[in-house]
C-alpha positions in Angstrom: -12.0 12.5 -37.1 -15.6 12.6 -38.3 -17.3 11.4 -35.1 -16.4 12.3 -31.5 -15.8 9.3 -29.3 -18.3 8.6 -26.5 -15.6 7.8 -24.0 -11.8 7.9 -23.5 -9.3 7.0 -20.9 -7.6 10.4 -21.1 -8.9 13.6 -22.7 -6.2 16.3 -23.2 -7.6 19.8 -23.9 -5.3 21.9 -26.0 -2.9 20.9 -28.7 -0.1 23.3 -27.9 3.4 22.2 -26.8 2.2 20.9 -23.5 -0.9 19.0 -24.8 0.9 17.5 -27.7 3.8 16.4 -25.5 1.5 14.9 -23.0 -0.3 12.8 -25.7 3.1 11.8 -27.2 4.4 10.6 -23.8 1.2 8.7 -23.0 1.4 7.0 -26.4 5.1 6.2 -25.9 4.2 4.7 -22.5 1.7 2.4 -24.2 -1.5 4.2 -23.2 -4.4 3.8 -25.6 -7.8 5.4 -25.9 -6.5 8.9 -25.4 -7.8 11.9 -27.3 -6.6 15.5 -27.8 -9.1 18.3 -28.3 -7.9 21.5 -30.0 -10.2 24.3 -31.1 -7.9 25.5 -34.0 -4.9 23.7 -35.4 -2.1 22.1 -33.4 0.4 24.6 -31.8 -1.6 27.6 -33.0 -2.7 28.9 -29.6 -1.1 30.1 -26.4 1.9 27.8 -26.1 4.0 30.8 -25.2 2.1 31.0 -21.9 3.6 27.6 -20.9 7.2 28.6 -21.1 8.7 27.4 -17.9 5.9 28.6 -15.6 6.0 25.6 -13.2 6.9 26.7 -9.7 8.6 24.3 -7.4 6.6 25.3 -4.3 3.1 24.6 -3.2 0.9 24.3 0.0 0.3 20.7 -0.9 2.9 18.0 -0.4 1.3 15.9 -3.1 1.5 18.7 -5.7 5.0 19.5 -4.6 6.2 15.9 -5.1 4.4 15.7 -8.5 6.2 18.9 -9.6 9.5 17.6 -8.5 8.9 14.4 -10.5 7.9 16.3 -13.6 11.0 18.6 -13.8 
């Protein structure tokens, strides 16, 4: 991409396993105008930090329900 877009429906920061997966699933669901920003090359960063670190508890019912939906 030679020119950065002025707007986007969704901006994903980080092209690791989580960011790439998020973009993939948005595209699969028919979302358009989504961009992914990565400072290096895809999957070259700290993907290992994201290895299953999603707790199933929270002080917020909204967050707890979202976590249940995503697992």
